[in-house]
N, C-alpha and C positions, 0 to 999 in steps of 0.2 A: 049307074057306074059317073053319074053328070049328082048324087050327091052326093059321093066322095071325092070328085072337082070342089062342088065345092066347098067342106071342108079343107083338102086339102094344100088347094090351091092360098089361100089367105095366108095359112099359117109357112107353106116354103114361102112370101111374099113378106110377112113377118123378120120370119128367118134368114131374108136377102138385106131387110133395109137396119136389120142388128148389125150384121158382117159388113157392111156399108157402114158406119155409124162410127161401128168403131174402125174398120180399117183409116179413120177420117182423125179421132177424135184424138187415140193411142201418141200415131206421130207429134197431136197436140201438146198432150199432158207430156210427155217426157221429155219435147222442148219449154217447156218453162218449169217441171224440172233442171233441167243443164240449165235453165236459167238463175235459178237461184241459186244454186251449187255453186257458179262460176261466180252470181254477183255477194257471194261472203268470200271468197274464195281471193276476188278482188281487194274486196274491202280488208280482208285480210293483209295483204299484200301491199297495201296505202296507207298501214301502222306501220309495219316493215319499214317505210319505206322514208316515212319521220320519223321515225328515231334511226334508219341510218344519216336524214341529215345533218338531225342533233347531235351525233355523233361525229359527221365532218365538218362542222361548226367547230367542236370542241377539238374536233383530234389531227383535221384537215387531211383526211382522210377516211374509208367508212369499214366498219366493224367489219374484220374476217370470217367471226363465227357468231352464230345466236349465245352461245355462251360468255363471251367478250359483249355483245350489242346488253344482251340485260344485267349482266358486270354494270358497266357503263351508266346507262338508264337508274339501278336503282346507290351505287356509290362515288355518283362526281356529276360536280359541279359546273356551273358554264357561267362565266361574268359577265354580266352588263354594263357598261360604262357611263354611266351620263356624262356627257362634258357641258357646264354651264357655262357663257360667255364666248368670246368670240376669237379664235384663234387668228386672226388674219385681222384686228385689231390690236396692236402695240400699247394703247393705254388702257388695253384691258385687260384685268385678270380673267385665267382661266381657271376653272375649279373642275377636279376631275373625280367623279364619283363610281367607286366602283361596285356593286352588290353581287350575293350572287343565287341564282336559283338551280334547282334541283336537274340534272340531263331531260332527267322523265317531264319534267311539269315543259321546259322548253319545247320539246316535243311535242308533249302531247293537252298540253293547256292543265284545265282544270277536267276535262274527257277524262274517263278511268276506260287502262286501258293492264289488262291481265299479262304483262309480261311472258311467266309460263307458256299460255297459248301460244304468242307468237311462233314458234318455228311450225307448230302444227298445223296439216293444211286442213277445214274445217271441214267440213260432213262424209268425211274418211274411217272410217271405222276400223283402220290398224295403225291408225298414229302416224303413221306417216310426216314424215320430214319436208318444211320445202327444202330443196337447196338451192342452199346461198354462195358469190363468190366474191370477192373483193378485190381488185385491184388498180394502179396506178398507169397508166398507157400516158404514151405521147402524142399531141396534136401540134401539131408546127411547132414542136419545139418548145411544148409547153406540157412540164406534168399534169396529168389531169386522175385524178383518182373517181372510179367508176363501181359500177354492182351487178349483181345482177342477181335478182329471185325469180325459180323457176319452181311448178310442182309436178314432183314426177312419176304424177301417176291418175295422168288428166283424165277425167270422170266422161268428158265430150271425146269422140276419138278423132274429133275431126282437127282441133289442136291442143295444141296444149299453152296454156296461162303462161307468161313469161314477161318479166317484167327488169326496167335496163340493159345493160350487150357491158360484156369486161373489152369487148373492142371497138368500137367507139361509147360517146360519149352523149347517153340514153339514159337518158331514168322514166320515159312515158315505159308502157306496156303494149303490147303485143295487139291487144286489140280497141285503141289508141288508136 
């Protein structure tokens, strides 16, 4: 009996230690996965936000759809006006020099962004698209363009990621 206990007891201790380790390690690994996936989603939402602000700079409103945003990023130009001279000085000659850059370059500079992938939630095998809405609301008797981007199928069950709002002029994410 004593020999059996000497053999069985260490096996039981090792099994319990393994179960204890798993009960601690599994939630940590899952949280790391959630953080990674949400980080990718936040990054993608940030790129959409950059594109939306460039669109607003050009058209004074936000794009109502990803199709329109993509079209504008590919086809539209943004005027850049360089003013030389002093507008306040009546003896000075003021020269306005207008150059045009693509809306894509205005939004992202030299950074390469795949516009075709912008609508899709990263790390989602079902090719789920972000929900995007744009509107104009009135705040203190002033029209203000607003937009919202939402992850329709959040990976984390605790919260879904949302950037912006269509009811108030907020352009940050619900994680900030």
